[in-house]
Biopython code that builds the backbone (N, CA, C, O; Angstrom):
import numpy as np
from Bio.PDB.StructureBuilder import StructureBuilder

atoms = [
    (1, "MET", "N", (-19.751, 29.656, -0.337)),
    (1, "MET", "CA", (-19.101, 28.269, 1.030)),
    (1, "MET", "C", (-20.449, 28.586, 2.320)),
    (1, "MET", "O", (-20.733, 29.405, 3.195)),
    (2, "LYS", "N", (-20.856, 27.592, 1.836)),
    (2, "LYS", "CA", (-21.010, 28.201, 3.945)),
    (2, "LYS", "C", (-20.599, 27.637, 4.788)),
    (2, "LYS", "O", (-19.916, 26.674, 4.438)),
    (3, "PRO", "N", (-20.739, 27.856, 6.293)),
    (3, "PRO", "CA", (-19.421, 27.216, 6.997)),
    (3, "PRO", "C", (-19.887, 26.160, 7.246)),
    (3, "PRO", "O", (-20.918, 25.714, 6.743)),
    (4, "LEU", "N", (-18.894, 25.383, 8.403)),
    (4, "LEU", "CA", (-19.380, 23.953, 8.649)),
    (4, "LEU", "C", (-20.314, 23.815, 9.460)),
    (4, "LEU", "O", (-20.034, 24.500, 10.443)),
    (5, "GLN", "N", (-21.532, 23.171, 9.632)),
    (5, "GLN", "CA", (-22.480, 23.209, 10.701)),
    (5, "GLN", "C", (-22.254, 21.654, 11.737)),
    (5, "GLN", "O", (-22.676, 20.497, 11.752)),
    (6, "LEU", "N", (-21.298, 22.549, 12.533)),
    (6, "LEU", "CA", (-21.158, 21.993, 13.805)),
    (6, "LEU", "C", (-21.931, 22.504, 14.863)),
    (6, "LEU", "O", (-22.935, 23.216, 14.841)),
    (7, "SER", "N", (-21.036, 21.827, 16.163)),
    (7, "SER", "CA", (-21.993, 22.395, 17.388)),
    (7, "SER", "C", (-21.051, 23.059, 18.020)),
    (7, "SER", "O", (-19.850, 22.813, 17.913)),
    (8, "PRO", "N", (-21.889, 24.558, 19.205)),
    (8, "PRO", "CA", (-20.061, 24.755, 19.652)),
    (8, "PRO", "C", (-18.896, 23.824, 20.269)),
    (8, "PRO", "O", (-17.687, 24.025, 20.155)),
    (9, "GLU", "N", (-19.453, 22.884, 20.870)),
    (9, "GLU", "CA", (-18.686, 21.980, 21.522)),
    (9, "GLU", "C", (-17.542, 20.779, 20.643)),
    (9, "GLU", "O", (-16.473, 20.336, 21.063)),
    (10, "THR", "N", (-18.503, 20.384, 18.818)),
    (10, "THR", "CA", (-17.386, 20.352, 18.525)),
    (10, "THR", "C", (-16.572, 21.226, 18.642)),
    (10, "THR", "O", (-15.977, 21.380, 19.708)),
    (11, "ALA", "N", (-16.339, 22.055, 17.506)),
    (11, "ALA", "CA", (-16.265, 23.468, 16.893)),
    (11, "ALA", "C", (-15.010, 23.118, 18.192)),
    (11, "ALA", "O", (-14.305, 22.126, 18.375)),
    (12, "VAL", "N", (-15.068, 23.728, 18.541)),
    (12, "VAL", "CA", (-13.809, 23.851, 20.327)),
    (12, "VAL", "C", (-12.765, 23.190, 20.355)),
    (12, "VAL", "O", (-11.603, 23.588, 20.436)),
    (13, "LYS", "N", (-13.405, 21.568, 20.250)),
    (13, "LYS", "CA", (-13.067, 20.525, 20.633)),
    (13, "LYS", "C", (-11.802, 20.359, 18.993)),
    (13, "LYS", "O", (-10.577, 20.241, 18.974)),
    (14, "LEU", "N", (-12.506, 20.404, 18.191)),
    (14, "LEU", "CA", (-11.936, 20.268, 16.777)),
    (14, "LEU", "C", (-10.527, 21.221, 16.763)),
    (14, "LEU", "O", (-9.456, 20.890, 16.255)),
    (15, "ALA", "N", (-10.926, 22.908, 17.689)),
    (15, "ALA", "CA", (-9.731, 23.884, 16.922)),
    (15, "ALA", "C", (-9.068, 23.741, 17.374)),
    (15, "ALA", "O", (-8.051, 24.385, 17.117)),
    (16, "GLU", "N", (-9.065, 22.176, 19.100)),
    (16, "GLU", "CA", (-7.660, 23.183, 20.110)),
    (16, "GLU", "C", (-6.945, 21.496, 19.743)),
    (16, "GLU", "O", (-5.844, 21.129, 20.152)),
    (17, "LYS", "N", (-7.972, 20.583, 18.814)),
    (17, "LYS", "CA", (-6.690, 19.792, 18.569)),
    (17, "LYS", "C", (-6.089, 19.772, 17.386)),
    (17, "LYS", "O", (-5.072, 19.150, 17.080)),
    (18, "LEU", "N", (-6.691, 20.412, 16.781)),
    (18, "LEU", "CA", (-5.779, 21.123, 15.611)),
    (18, "LEU", "C", (-5.194, 22.438, 15.927)),
    (18, "LEU", "O", (-5.091, 23.518, 15.345)),
    (19, "ASN", "N", (-4.961, 22.101, 16.701)),
    (19, "ASN", "CA", (-4.080, 23.276, 17.377)),
    (19, "ASN", "C", (-4.422, 24.794, 16.323)),
    (19, "ASN", "O", (-3.696, 24.966, 15.344)),
    (20, "ILE", "N", (-5.404, 25.681, 16.586)),
    (20, "ILE", "CA", (-5.712, 26.666, 15.407)),
    (20, "ILE", "C", (-7.027, 27.031, 16.115)),
    (20, "ILE", "O", (-7.773, 26.380, 16.847)),
    (21, "PRO", "N", (-7.077, 28.829, 15.454)),
    (21, "PRO", "CA", (-8.033, 29.455, 16.441)),
    (21, "PRO", "C", (-9.644, 29.239, 15.986)),
    (21, "PRO", "O", (-9.917, 29.394, 14.796)),
    (22, "ILE", "N", (-10.629, 28.906, 16.870)),
    (22, "ILE", "CA", (-11.841, 28.632, 16.860)),
    (22, "ILE", "C", (-11.651, 29.548, 15.216)),
    (22, "ILE", "O", (-11.066, 28.857, 14.382)),
    (23, "GLU", "N", (-12.040, 30.852, 14.752)),
    (23, "GLU", "CA", (-12.729, 31.293, 13.718)),
    (23, "GLU", "C", (-11.897, 31.295, 12.549)),
    (23, "GLU", "O", (-12.162, 31.607, 11.388)),
    (24, "GLN", "N", (-10.583, 30.786, 13.213)),
    (24, "GLN", "CA", (-10.031, 30.101, 11.411)),
    (24, "GLN", "C", (-10.803, 28.741, 11.133)),
    (24, "GLN", "O", (-10.902, 28.297, 9.989)),
    (25, "LEU", "N", (-11.182, 28.295, 11.910)),
    (25, "LEU", "CA", (-11.701, 26.797, 11.519)),
    (25, "LEU", "C", (-13.280, 26.796, 10.935)),
    (25, "LEU", "O", (-13.586, 26.052, 10.003)),
    (26, "MET", "N", (-13.799, 27.278, 11.273)),
    (26, "MET", "CA", (-15.172, 27.761, 11.405)),
    (26, "MET", "C", (-14.772, 28.648, 9.770)),
    (26, "MET", "O", (-15.737, 29.342, 9.448)),
    (27, "HIS", "N", (-13.778, 28.727, 8.907)),
    (27, "HIS", "CA", (-14.121, 29.506, 7.547)),
    (27, "HIS", "C", (-13.198, 28.507, 6.889)),
    (27, "HIS", "O", (-12.995, 28.720, 5.693)),
    (28, "MET", "N", (-12.465, 27.228, 7.546)),
    (28, "MET", "CA", (-11.973, 25.978, 6.620)),
    (28, "MET", "C", (-13.215, 25.551, 6.021)),
    (28, "MET", "O", (-14.368, 25.306, 6.375)),
    (29, "PRO", "N", (-12.593, 25.560, 5.089)),
    (29, "PRO", "CA", (-13.531, 24.246, 3.994)),
    (29, "PRO", "C", (-13.532, 22.960, 4.410)),
    (29, "PRO", "O", (-12.678, 22.420, 5.113)),
    (30, "GLN", "N", (-14.349, 22.565, 4.035)),
    (30, "GLN", "CA", (-15.370, 21.118, 5.001)),
    (30, "GLN", "C", (-13.718, 19.997, 4.509)),
    (30, "GLN", "O", (-12.964, 19.291, 5.177)),
    (31, "HIS", "N", (-13.806, 20.475, 2.623)),
    (31, "HIS", "CA", (-12.019, 18.827, 2.731)),
    (31, "HIS", "C", (-11.730, 19.265, 3.337)),
    (31, "HIS", "O", (-12.116, 18.895, 4.446)),
    (32, "ILE", "N", (-10.544, 20.782, 3.291)),
    (32, "ILE", "CA", (-9.475, 20.570, 4.210)),
    (32, "ILE", "C", (-9.718, 19.931, 5.581)),
    (32, "ILE", "O", (-9.699, 18.700, 5.585)),
    (33, "LEU", "N", (-9.917, 20.482, 6.611)),
    (33, "LEU", "CA", (-10.157, 20.083, 8.032)),
    (33, "LEU", "C", (-11.150, 18.799, 7.948)),
    (33, "LEU", "O", (-11.393, 18.304, 9.049)),
    (34, "ILE", "N", (-11.632, 18.312, 7.074)),
    (34, "ILE", "CA", (-11.769, 16.506, 6.457)),
    (34, "ILE", "C", (-9.289, 15.833, 6.168)),
    (34, "ILE", "O", (-8.823, 14.746, 6.509)),
    (35, "GLN", "N", (-8.971, 16.308, 5.900)),
    (35, "GLN", "CA", (-7.779, 16.552, 5.399)),
    (35, "GLN", "C", (-7.169, 16.379, 6.513)),
    (35, "GLN", "O", (-6.785, 15.293, 6.948)),
    (36, "LYS", "N", (-6.998, 17.903, 7.258)),
    (36, "LYS", "CA", (-6.556, 17.800, 8.472)),
    (36, "LYS", "C", (-6.395, 16.863, 9.871)),
    (36, "LYS", "O", (-5.505, 16.624, 10.687)),
    (37, "LEU", "N", (-8.058, 16.411, 9.603)),
    (37, "LEU", "CA", (-8.394, 14.737, 11.265)),
    (37, "LEU", "C", (-7.354, 13.711, 10.441)),
    (37, "LEU", "O", (-6.231, 13.407, 10.842)),
    (38, "MET", "N", (-8.024, 13.210, 9.108)),
    (38, "MET", "CA", (-7.019, 12.633, 8.810)),
    (38, "MET", "C", (-5.766, 12.214, 8.745)),
    (38, "MET", "O", (-5.303, 11.077, 8.845)),
    (39, "GLU", "N", (-5.072, 13.619, 8.502)),
    (39, "GLU", "CA", (-3.738, 13.722, 9.131)),
    (39, "GLU", "C", (-3.008, 13.266, 11.197)),
    (39, "GLU", "O", (-2.151, 12.540, 11.702)),
    (40, "LEU", "N", (-3.794, 14.014, 11.547)),
    (40, "LEU", "CA", (-3.871, 13.408, 13.169)),
    (40, "LEU", "C", (-4.219, 12.117, 13.161)),
    (40, "LEU", "O", (-3.877, 11.504, 14.172)),
    (41, "GLU", "N", (-4.671, 11.637, 12.514)),
    (41, "GLU", "CA", (-6.058, 10.280, 12.944)),
    (41, "GLU", "C", (-4.402, 9.070, 12.580)),
    (41, "GLU", "O", (-3.946, 8.138, 13.241)),
    (42, "LYS", "N", (-3.977, 9.654, 11.348)),
    (42, "LYS", "CA", (-2.639, 9.238, 11.162)),
    (42, "LYS", "C", (-1.074, 8.953, 11.898)),
    (42, "LYS", "O", (-0.399, 7.926, 11.966)),
    (43, "ASN", "N", (-0.895, 10.033, 12.290)),
    (43, "ASN", "CA", (-0.399, 10.401, 13.649)),
    (43, "ASN", "C", (0.007, 10.378, 15.155)),
    (43, "ASN", "O", (0.913, 10.812, 15.867)),
    (44, "LYS", "N", (-1.572, 9.365, 15.311)),
    (44, "LYS", "CA", (-1.579, 8.779, 16.740)),
    (44, "LYS", "C", (-0.736, 7.595, 16.790)),
    (44, "LYS", "O", (-0.604, 6.975, 17.845)),
]
sb = StructureBuilder()
sb.init_structure("model")
sb.init_model(0)
sb.init_chain("A")
sb.init_seg("    ")
for serial, (resi, resn, name, xyz) in enumerate(atoms, 1):
    if name == "N":
        sb.init_residue(resn, " ", resi, " ")
    sb.init_atom(name, np.array(xyz, "f"), 0.0, 1.0, " ", f" {name:<3s}", serial, name[0])
structure = sb.get_structure()
């Protein structure tokens, strides 16, 4: 599985939003990341 194709700025913002370390974000499978982002949007 290849790492997520994110710009550094995007990665930092996502890590802050999801409240996880950036290393963890970069190793997270894409479908799980998308799922977490959907949950964030729902909770707004």
